[in-house]
Each structure stands twice: as C-alpha cells, then as structure tokens.
N, C-alpha and C positions, 0 to 999 in steps of 0.2 A: 443397967437396963438399956436393951435395942433399941433405938430410934425406928420408928416405921417412916416418919416424914423425909422428904429429900432434903438432904442436905445442901447448902449453899455451892458444893464442889460440883457434887452430883449434877445440881439441876444445868449449871453452867455447863457441862461437859457436855448432855444431851442436845441444848441449843447449840453446842459450837458445831455437836457432829450433823445436827441441821441445816447450818448454815453451811458448813464443808461441800454435804452433798446435795444441794443447792444450787453452790457453784460449780459443783462439779457435775454436774447436770446439765446445766448452761453450757459450760465447756461441752459435754460432748455433742450438746444441741447445734452449738456452732462450728463444730469441726465437721460432722455432718450437713449441716447447710453448707458451708465450706465446699466442701466433698460434691457435694449435689451440684453447684454452681461450675466447680471443677470438670466434673463429669459431660454435664450439658457444652458448655465450651470447649472441653476438649473435642468432645462429638461435632460441633460444628466446624470445629479446623481441621479435623481428621478425616471428616465424612467425604471429602473430594478428594476422589485415589491421586490427584496431581497435585496436589497441596493446595493450601488457602492463603491467599494474600489478606494481610489487616491494613485497613488503612485507619491511623487513628482518630481522635476526636477531633478537629479544628485544622486536621493535612489536608493537604490537596490530592485528589485523586487525577495520577501522572498518564498521561498519554504520550507517547515515546513518538519523536516524526522523523525520518530519515529520508535525507535526499541530496543533492546536491545544489550547494547552496553559495559557492565560488567557482570560479572555474570556466571553462568553455560553453558547457549545460548549464551557469546557473539560473540562467531565465525559468527554465522549466521547473527546477528545482525551488526555486523562490513560490513559482506559479502553485508549488503543491503545497506548501507551507500556507502559503495565503489562504488556500481553500482551505485546510485542516482549521488554520487562525479561526476563521469566520464561522464554523460550524461550534468551535470550543467557547468560543463569545456569544453564540447566538444563545447558547444552551444554558449557558451562567454557571450554575453547579450542578451537582449530580447527588441527589438524597440528602442535600444541607451540607455536603463537603464541595470546597472551591474546584476547578478543571484547571491543571496546568499541563501545557503542550511542552516536550520536552525536543525542541529541533535541536539535531543534529546534523553534521555536514556529512556524507557518505561517497563523495567522491565521483558516483557511477564506478565503483571499482570494489572487488574483495576485500583488499585485507582494513581497507578502513571501513567497509560495514560490517566485518568480524569484530571487529576494536568496537564498535559500537554497539554492535548483539552483547559484546559480554557485558559492556556498562549498563546497556538498559536493563537486559534479564537479574543483572544483581541488585540493582534498586528496587525496593522493599515498597516503592511507594506505585510503580508502575504498572498499568492493568493491562497494556498490550500498546501495539504501535501500528502507525501508518508507514507506510515502507517496507521494502526499500526503493526507489526510484529505479534503477537500472537492473535488469535481468543478473547481469555478472555478478552485482551486491547482491540480489536476492537471494542466488543461489547456496552460497556458501554461509550466509547469515541465517538463515531457515535452519538449517541444522542447528546453530545455536539454540535458536529460538527453540528447537523442537527438543533440545536437552531440556531446559529449564521449563519446559511448557509455557512459554510465554507467547500467548497468539498476534498472529502478524497479519495484515492487510494490506497488499499495494495497488494502489493507483497507479501504477505504471509499468511493471514490469512483465511484459507478455510472454516470454520464452515458454514454451511449449513443456519443458522438461521439468519446470516448477512444479507442475501439477503431475505430472508423469510421475514422480516419485513418490505419491502417497504420504506426504509428512501433515501430519493431520492440524499441526497450527495454522497452515497456510491458507490465505483466502486471495483471491482480485478484484476489483470493483471493475476491472479493463477487461478488455479481451484477450484472447491468447492469438499466437503466430499462426497457429494452422488456419484461423479462420481470416485473419487478416491475410496470407499467403495466399488463400485458395481464392479468393475475392478480389485480391490487385489480377491473378492469374486469370480470372472468368471475363474481368473488364478489358484487359491487355489482347486476350485473343479475340476477344467480341468486337474491337477496334480493329481488325486485321494485323495488329503488331505480333508476328507468329515467330521473327527472327530477334532475340532478346541477347544481351551481353547482361551480366551482372557485376556488378562491385559492392564488399562488401569491409566493413571494420575491423572485421576479427573478433569481434566479441561477442558472446552464449547470444546475445541480443541479435545483430546485425547478420552472421553468418549464416546463424541458422535459419534466420527468416529468408535470407536470398536464395538459400536453397532449396529450403521449402517451396518459395515463388517458382524456382526454374523448373523443379520436378513436376508441379502444377500444370507450368504451360507445356513442357513435354506431353505430361498424358492428356492434354486436352490438344495435341495435332502441333504443335509450337515446337520451334527449335531452338538450343541454347547453344550459343557460338563462341561463350566463355564467361568464365568465373574469376575474379582477378578481387586479392585481399590490398586492402590499405590498412597504415596506419593511424589509430586517434591522436590527432595534434599534430599531425601533416600538413604542408599549406600548397605545396607543389602536387599536382596529380596528372600532371603532364605525360609521365611517362606511362603510367598505366593507360593513360587514354589513347596514348600514341599506338601503344599495343592492342587497343582496342580497336580502332577506325578503322584500319584494311577491311573488317570483313563488313561492316557496313549494316551494322545493327539497325532496326527499326527502331527498338527501345531502348533504353538504357537504366537497369532498375541495380537504385542502391537502398543498401539494408546498413542503417546506421543513424547516427544524430546529425542535426541541420548545421553543425559548425564545420562541418566534412563538407556535407549535401551541398551547402548554398552554395561553397567551391568548386564543386564538381562543375555544378549546373551553370557557373558564371565560365569556368575554366572550358568546359565543351563550346560553348558559343565562341571562344576566342581559337579553338582547334578547329573550327571548322565542321561541326556535326550539326549541319543545318537541320538534315532530315531524321534526327534522332529524335525520340522522344524521352523525357526524364519521368521516371517516375519513381518514386521512394515511401516510405511508410509514415506509422504515426510521429515519429521521431523526428519529422522534419513539419508536423503541422504547427508552425507556431510561425505567426504573422511576426513576429520582432524581426527573429536569427532565420527564417528563411525569406520573405516575401519582401521584408523591408532591406535584411542585408543584402538579398540579391538583385535586389531593380527589377529591370527591364527583362533580366538573365531568367527572373524566377516564371514571368508570363509562359503559360501554357505548361508548366510541371503540373502532374498529377502526386496527391499524395494520398492515403488513406488512413484515417481515424473514426471513431463515433458518430452514431447522429450528433448534433448541437444538442447542447442543455436545455433546461427550460431558462426561455429568453426572460422571464421575470426576475429568475436568481441571476441570469448573468449581467440585468441592470443593477441590481443591489453592488453583486462583485465588482462591478467595474467603478463604480461610485465610489466605493472603498479603495480598491488598489490599483486603477486603472484598466487598460486591456489585458484579459488574462492569455494565458499563452496555450496549455493545453491539457495540462491533467488536475489544473483545479478543480474542476466538478467531481472526478473521480474520488479526489484527495476527501472534499466536503461531505460525500456519499459514507466514504470507507468510515470518516472519522463519526459519524451521526450512527452510524452500523456500532462500532465499538461499545458506545456513548450507552445505545440502547441495551445492548448487550450485560451492562456494568450494571444499571439499572435494574431488569429483569431478575439478573440472577445474585446482588449483592442482600446482605441479611444485616440490616440496622441493628446495633448491640445497646442496650440500655444508656450503656456511658457514650453514645453518639458515635462508634466506632463503627465499620465496615469490614463485613468479612467475603471477602469474595472466593468463590471454588474456581480452581483455573480451570478446571475443566468444565465445568459448569459454564463458566464463560466463554470457552471455547465451540461449546456446545450450541448456547444462544446465539453466537456466529453463525452458524453451521445453518440455525433453524429462521433464517433471515428470511421474512418479507417483508420486502420495504419498497414504496412507491417513493425513487431518490429522484434527483433531479438529474438523474440521466438513464431515468427510466426507472422500470422494476426490475428488485435485484432479488432474485433466489442463488445458490448455489448448489450444484451439483456434489456427490459425494469425495468428490477429489477438489475442492476447494473452488473450480472456476467459476463464474458466474453463466447462468443459464440463459438462453436467447441472445446471447451478445448481438449485435449489429455491426457491420461494417461498412461506410461509407468512403465513397471514390470522391474524393475533391479535385477540382484544377483551379490553378492560380488563375482568374480571371481578370480582366482591365475593364473596366468601364468609369467613364466620365472622370477617366484620368486618377483613379483609385483600382488597387491591386487587391483582392481578396480571395479567400479558400469559398469556392463556390460548388455545392453537391450535384454531383452527375449521375444522369439516369439511367440505368442500362436494365 
C-alpha cells in the first residue's frame, strides 16, 4: 500500500527548499540594493566632467597656499599667508569638516612653484589653492593646475598674460598690469613728467609692467628715454643709474619688487637725481620693505596699489598679526571665495564624507558675487576681477611719520 501522507524526508526537503529560496531571495535583494547604492554613488563621483574630490568623514578640507615665505620678499608672502589663515580661522569648519591651510614657499619663482603645483594637485584632500605670489610662478604653475583641474586664485599675480591665456582654472582677486600701467602713466603725464626712464627686474611681472607703462606714456604724448634691466638679488645699481642720469629724466619708473626698489631709490639720492621723481608699482607698496627700509629717501616716491581695504578688517588683522604689508586683504578674500565655493558645491554623504566636483567648484568660483573687504568681487570670463580700481599713493611725511597717502587726480 502506498501512503498518501508526506514522509518525514519529503516534508524536510520542502522546508529546506523554502529556506534556500528565502536566503537566495534575500541575497539577490541585497545585491540589488548594493548595486543601487553603487550606481548612485558612482553617478555622484562621475557626474562631474573634471572628476570628483572625496573628503572622507573626519578628514580636513585642505586649501593650498603658495607664497614666498623666506628670502627677500618674505614679508609680502607672510602677509599673504596671514590673510588666508585669518579667513580659515574665522570660518572654522566646512560642512562639519575641519579646514587645513597648507602653506608652501614658492620662492616667487617658476621651478619651486611648479614643484608645489605637482604636490598640491596630487593631494587627495586639497580643494583648491590661494596663490601663487608672483606672476613668474603663477604662469608655469597654472599649467599644472589646469592639467589636474585644480582651481587657483592668486591674490597678487598681476601680469596680463595670466588671464589672456584663457586657462579656465585661474582667477585673481588683485588687478592686472594693464590697469596698473595705464593708471600710472596717466598720473605721470598729468603731473607733467613726460620724459621718463624705466628700469625693470627682468621678471614676467616687472618687465611687462615697465614696458606697458612706457607704451602708455608714449601714447599720451610722453617720451621714453631708456629701458634698462637689472637682476633680482643685486645690491649695487650704480652702473644702470650712471647710464640713465645724463638723459635727465623727469621720472624714473621701476617695475619690480621692494627689495630692489628701495635700493634704487636710496642710490638715486646718492647719485644726485635731485630733480627726478621715483615711481613704482604694487611690489613696492610695503611699509616695512619700502618706507621703513628707505627712510628719508622714500619720501616723495610714488607707487600704485588698490583702494585701501575695510578699516574694521584692518584693525582686526593688525591686532592679530601686526602691521599689514600688501596683499593680505586680497588673500583673505580669495580664501573666502574658495571656501564659499566648496560650501555651494560639496555633496554631503550619509557617512559624513564630502563629494566635490572639480568643474562644479571652478564654476562656483567663476560665478562669485561677493562684497569682500577689498570691495565688490566678480570675475570676467578670463578670470580677471571686474571693476578693479588702482590708486596712486605718495610716500608722505607728516609729524615725523612716513606713510602711503592716496593722490587725487
């Protein structure tokens, strides 16, 4: 007789099959869920055409900084670092992540700037960089940044060619030398100084600025009596001054930095340039390296620079760091722009990590509309700051104190 009741063996097999099916079903569901998360995570990481920066939970968002921190122009570089540091410290955190300022010494030159660019651009935690200090460093470094699509904002590199190259990752919170040269030339000609001689330091910054100044003077009816180059780091400029002196220029214009500029203005006095006015650029707009180092010889000299920053900010800065020099306000604003762009574009993940699209970050910088401590900041399509204003300052002496006094014209 054949039983129609399930045997123990048959019943157990059915239950086992059911359990196996349930386990398999859960496994398939888990794979699907993991695949879904992988799909969306992958989409977030690959959506940005320049790639995505991932900041793990608890790790800092790094902001690079490149300036000359040692050597002849260190006071300018340390001033830049202090401006950026102040912005970072005031901000505190970005979307729950600490902020780390990674300061590097760029030497105000090409080779060290290129090395820093490679280091910064290959750091997986760096969102962008404030720098480089000098145009001669910014030019080759910007090629590296463009290769890796890491945005950079210079507070101090003013050479015109930096934005005429149309490199999309480069911006600056300072002015460009086209504006600076034109303003200086207009001032000189209006003052009646139409016979000029020029000296430059052969750098991308100094030489292009001096040459542009000379072209502007000529276009305004002035006469260029000579154009001479010196070498950065030299101390004795009597040979070039001796060469220029017989032409009796009404104005001697210097394109370069304060370390050499202050020596030139002091040696001019000793060489008997009693009727020749000295004029220079933002590289000489430094109380420490030009006014204090030049002493009485600096009185009556002219330099160009931006409008003075917000006085309340200057007070806060100088309480913390002592007298500011030149580009700390522009560095402060550049750092704030970069941090605001990170906040705007970063995608916070459930695990606390941040995903930051490289192009999205760059585009956020390009779309900046900010009232900074240096004034309104917006950028044109080339990365130049729109509406930049350059002011001519004279080293005045009143009550036994020398200081930069803005000139009206």
